[in-house]
C-alpha positions in Angstrom: 40.2 10.9 -6.3 42.1 13.2 -8.7 44.1 15.9 -7.2 42.4 18.7 -9.2 39.0 17.7 -7.9 40.3 17.4 -4.4 41.8 20.8 -4.3 38.7 22.4 -5.6 36.8 20.8 -2.7 39.4 22.3 -0.3 38.7 25.7 -1.7 35.0 25.3 -1.3 34.9 23.8 2.2 37.8 25.4 4.0 38.1 28.7 2.2 41.2 30.8 1.8 44.0 31.5 4.3 47.1 33.5 3.6 50.4 31.9 2.2 54.2 33.0 1.8 57.9 32.5 0.2 59.8 29.9 -2.0 61.1 26.9 0.1 63.6 24.7 -1.8 64.3 21.1 -0.8 67.8 19.8 -0.2 71.2 21.5 -0.2 70.1 24.3 -2.5 67.5 25.6 0.0 69.4 25.1 3.3 69.0 27.5 6.1 71.1 30.3 4.7 70.8 33.4 2.5 73.2 32.2 -0.2 71.8 29.4 -2.3 69.3 30.0 -5.1 69.2 33.7 -4.5 70.9 35.3 -7.5 70.3 35.6 -11.2 73.7 34.1 -12.0 72.8 30.9 -10.0 69.5 30.6 -11.8 71.1 31.0 -15.2 73.9 28.5 -14.4 71.3 25.9 -13.4 68.9 26.6 -16.4 71.6 27.0 -19.0 69.6 29.9 -20.4 69.8 33.7 -19.7 67.1 34.9 -17.3 67.3 38.8 -17.7 63.9 39.4 -15.9 65.3 38.3 -12.5 65.2 41.9 -11.2 61.7 42.3 -12.4 60.6 40.4 -9.3 60.3 43.1 -6.6 59.2 43.6 -3.0 55.5 44.7 -2.9 53.6 45.5 0.3 55.7 43.1 2.4 55.3 40.3 -0.2 56.2 40.0 -3.9 55.3 41.8 -7.1 56.4 41.6 -10.7 57.3 44.6 -12.9 55.8 43.6 -16.3 56.6 46.6 -18.5 55.7 50.2 -19.2 53.5 52.2 -21.6 55.9 54.1 -23.9 53.3 56.9 -24.5 52.4 57.7 -20.9 55.6 56.3 -19.2 53.3 54.4 -16.8 55.1 51.5 -15.1 52.9 48.4 -14.3 53.3 45.9 -11.5 51.4 42.6 -11.4 50.8 41.0 -8.0 48.3 39.0 -5.9 45.1 40.7 -5.0 44.8 39.4 -1.5 48.1 40.8 -0.2 46.5 43.9 1.3 43.2 45.7 1.0 43.0 48.3 -1.8 43.1 51.1 0.7 46.5 50.2 2.1 48.3 49.0 -1.1 51.9 50.3 -1.3 52.0 53.9 -2.4 55.4 53.3 -3.9 57.6 50.5 -5.2 61.4 50.3 -5.7 62.6 48.9 -9.1 66.4 48.9 -9.8 66.9 51.2 -6.9 64.5 53.9 -8.1 61.2 54.8 -6.4 58.0 54.8 -8.4 54.8 56.4 -7.0 51.4 54.8 -7.4 49.1 56.6 -9.8 45.4 57.0 -10.1 43.5 55.6 -13.0 43.5 57.6 -16.2 40.4 59.2 -17.7 37.6 56.7 -17.7 39.7 54.2 -15.8 40.2 50.6 -16.9 37.3 49.2 -14.9 37.3 45.7 -13.4 38.5 42.7 -15.3 37.4 39.1 -14.9 40.0 36.9 -13.4 41.4 35.5 -10.2 43.6 36.5 -7.3 45.5 39.2 -9.3 46.1 42.9 -9.0 47.6 45.2 -11.7 49.0 48.5 -10.3 50.2 51.6 -12.1 53.3 53.6 -11.0 55.2 56.5 -12.4 58.2 58.8 -11.7 58.0 62.6 -12.0 61.0 62.5 -14.3 59.2 59.9 -16.5 62.2 57.5 -16.2 61.4 53.8 -16.7 63.2 50.6 -15.7 65.9 49.3 -18.0 64.5 45.8 -17.6 62.8 43.6 -20.3 59.1 43.6 -20.6 57.5 40.3 -19.4 56.1 38.1 -22.0 52.8 36.6 -20.9 51.8 33.1 -22.0 48.8 33.1 -24.3 47.9 29.6 -23.5 47.9 27.5 -20.4 51.0 25.3 -20.2 50.3 21.6 -20.0 50.8 19.3 -17.0 54.5 18.4 -16.4 55.7 21.8 -17.8 58.8 22.8 -15.9 58.5 26.1 -14.0 61.0 28.5 -12.6 59.4 29.9 -9.4 60.6 33.2 -7.7 59.2 34.8 -4.6 60.2 37.0 -1.7 59.1 34.5 1.0 60.5 33.5 4.3 63.7 31.5 4.8 64.1 27.8 5.6 65.6 27.1 9.0 66.9 23.6 8.5 70.6 23.2 7.5 71.4 22.0 4.1 72.2 18.4 3.2 75.9 17.6 3.1 75.5 14.2 1.3 73.4 13.3 -1.8 71.9 10.4 0.2 71.2 12.3 3.4 67.9 14.0 4.0 67.8 17.4 5.6 64.0 17.3 6.2 62.4 17.2 9.6 59.0 16.4 11.1 56.2 18.9 10.4 53.7 17.1 12.6 52.1 15.5 9.6 54.8 14.2 7.2 58.3 15.6 6.8 59.6 18.9 5.3 60.9 22.2 6.6 60.3 25.0 9.0 60.6 28.6 7.9 60.8 32.1 9.5 61.6 35.7 8.6 63.1 37.9 7.3 61.9 37.5 3.8 64.4 36.9 1.0 64.1 36.5 -2.8 64.8 32.9 -3.7 64.1 30.8 -6.8 63.4 27.2 -7.3 61.6 24.9 -9.8 58.6 22.6 -10.0 56.3 21.1 -12.5 52.6 21.7 -13.2 50.4 19.0 -11.8 47.0 20.2 -13.1 44.9 23.2 -13.9 41.4 23.7 -12.5 38.5 26.1 -12.1 37.8 27.4 -8.6 35.5 30.0 -6.9 38.4 31.6 -5.1 37.4 35.1 -4.2 39.0 37.4 -1.6 36.7 40.2 -0.4 34.5 42.5 -2.5 35.7 44.0 -5.8 37.0 47.6 -5.5 36.2 50.6 -7.7 37.4 54.1 -7.8 40.5 56.1 -8.8 43.0 53.8 -7.1 45.5 53.2 -9.9 44.7 49.5 -9.5 42.9 47.0 -11.6 41.6 44.2 -9.3 41.4 41.1 -11.4 38.9 38.9 -9.5 35.8 36.8 -9.9 34.3 33.4 -9.8 35.3 30.6 -12.1 38.9 31.7 -11.8 41.5 29.6 -13.5 44.4 28.3 -11.4 46.9 25.5 -11.4 49.0 23.7 -8.8 52.4 22.3 -8.2 53.3 19.5 -5.7 56.2 19.7 -3.3 58.0 16.4 -3.9 60.7 14.8 -1.8 64.0 14.5 -3.7 64.6 11.0 -4.9 67.4 8.7 -3.8 70.8 10.4 -3.9 69.0 13.6 -4.9 69.4 15.8 -1.9 72.4 17.8 -3.3 70.9 18.6 -6.7 67.2 19.3 -6.1 65.6 22.6 -7.0 62.1 21.5 -5.9 60.2 24.5 -4.7 57.1 25.3 -2.6 55.5 28.6 -1.7 55.7 30.1 1.8 54.7 33.3 3.6 55.8 36.4 1.5 55.7 34.5 -1.8 52.2 35.8 -2.7 52.5 37.8 -6.0 55.6 35.8 -6.9 56.1 34.5 -10.4 56.3 31.3 -12.3 57.9 31.1 -15.8 58.4 28.4 -18.3 60.9 28.2 -21.3 59.1 27.7 -24.6 62.3 26.9 -26.6 63.0 30.6 -27.4 61.7 32.8 -24.6 60.8 32.8 -20.9 57.0 33.1 -20.6 55.1 34.2 -17.5 52.8 31.4 -16.6 51.4 32.1 -13.1 51.3 34.3 -10.0 51.6 32.8 -6.5 48.3 32.9 -4.7 48.1 30.2 -2.0 49.5 27.0 -0.6 47.6 23.9 0.6 48.9 22.1 3.6 47.7 19.0 5.6 45.3 19.2 8.4 47.3 18.8 11.6 50.5 20.2 10.0 52.5 22.5 12.2 52.5 26.2 11.5 55.3 27.9 9.5 56.2 24.6 7.8 56.2 23.2 4.3 55.7 19.4 4.1 56.4 17.1 1.2 53.0 16.7 -0.6 51.9 20.3 0.0 50.6 22.2 -3.0 51.3 25.7 -4.3 48.4 27.3 -6.0 49.1 29.9 -8.8 46.7 32.0 -10.9 47.1 31.1 -14.5 47.8 34.5 -16.1 47.2 33.2 -19.7 43.5 33.2 -18.9 43.7 37.0 -18.3 46.3 38.0 -20.9 43.9 40.1 -23.0 42.8 42.1 -20.0 46.3 42.8 -18.8 47.4 43.7 -22.3 44.7 46.3 -22.5 46.3 48.3 -19.7 49.7 48.8 -21.3 51.5 48.7 -24.6 55.1 47.5 -24.4 57.9 46.5 -26.8 58.7 42.9 -25.9 62.3 42.0 -25.7 63.0 38.3 -26.7 65.3 36.5 -24.4 68.2 34.7 -26.1 69.4 31.3 -25.0 69.6 27.6 -25.7 66.9 25.2 -24.4 68.0 23.5 -21.2 65.8 22.3 -18.3 66.0 21.5 -14.7 66.4 17.9 -13.6 63.5 17.4 -11.2 62.8 14.3 -9.1 59.8 12.0 -10.0 56.4 12.9 -8.7 55.2 11.4 -5.4 51.5 11.3 -4.7 50.5 12.2 -1.1 46.8 11.8 -0.4 46.5 13.3 3.1 43.8 15.8 3.7 44.9 19.4 2.9 44.1 22.9 4.2 44.5 26.1 2.2 46.5 29.2 3.1 47.1 32.4 1.1 50.7 33.3 0.9 
């Protein structure tokens, strides 16, 4: 059975459950707050500047992404996962580059509801009309193909297992079903990498749609487009150099980017993870999946909310070396992150 079909069935039969932060296999994800946590580390690994690292922010206890501002109104926009909190208790403010921005009501006529998936677009502003000195995010206009390399960033929980000390030594442990890692709070921003396995349609829906002057566009609906990545075990002698990433609690609303040869393009927003039936809680096992909303499917709707001047990102093409794919066919369960 193909994995895309299998995951669709998991959505339909088991329904959604919450998910959280980026867990990284091997030495780069060891139980600490040092590795894979800075822009400089990411740029050194990728060989390409990544100036939007600070665009990834804390949002309502999880993750959000500052995507740009409207130069006419000075409205600042944040893209995140819709399921993080009910509309009534979404964060009244966010902090970007140390500055506090207050949530705004919708403008005259509002923007209405847009078709889409587990996405939420929220408008913020400062009284002094200041805006972040960060690049606008470039949103992919087409779905990246399978095997596309992704940089994944989220503010999830931290892995508890110590890091590998030898390239040939595994640092994974039992998760009840399979092997992997345990994780716990506090949340921390961490980056990793993975590749797209497949894209699929699903009927993922979290609660009713919301209307009213909330300053929020809830992008939701049936036939949503998502894609998945598979958490693969590092290959032989690969435990010191792996960047393999999997979502965990707090990663909801986190971002996935790919390099198109000239710029970093936003590809997806973390929505859920799929674990195995019988897998211990607060764990990520090899063979688990991360589910991300494909933002390219909703680019026109997002673009209608703001007008920004895109800032191309310079750099030379260079990609992460990822381990080969391993297919695990255990039964999975789904959780929102």
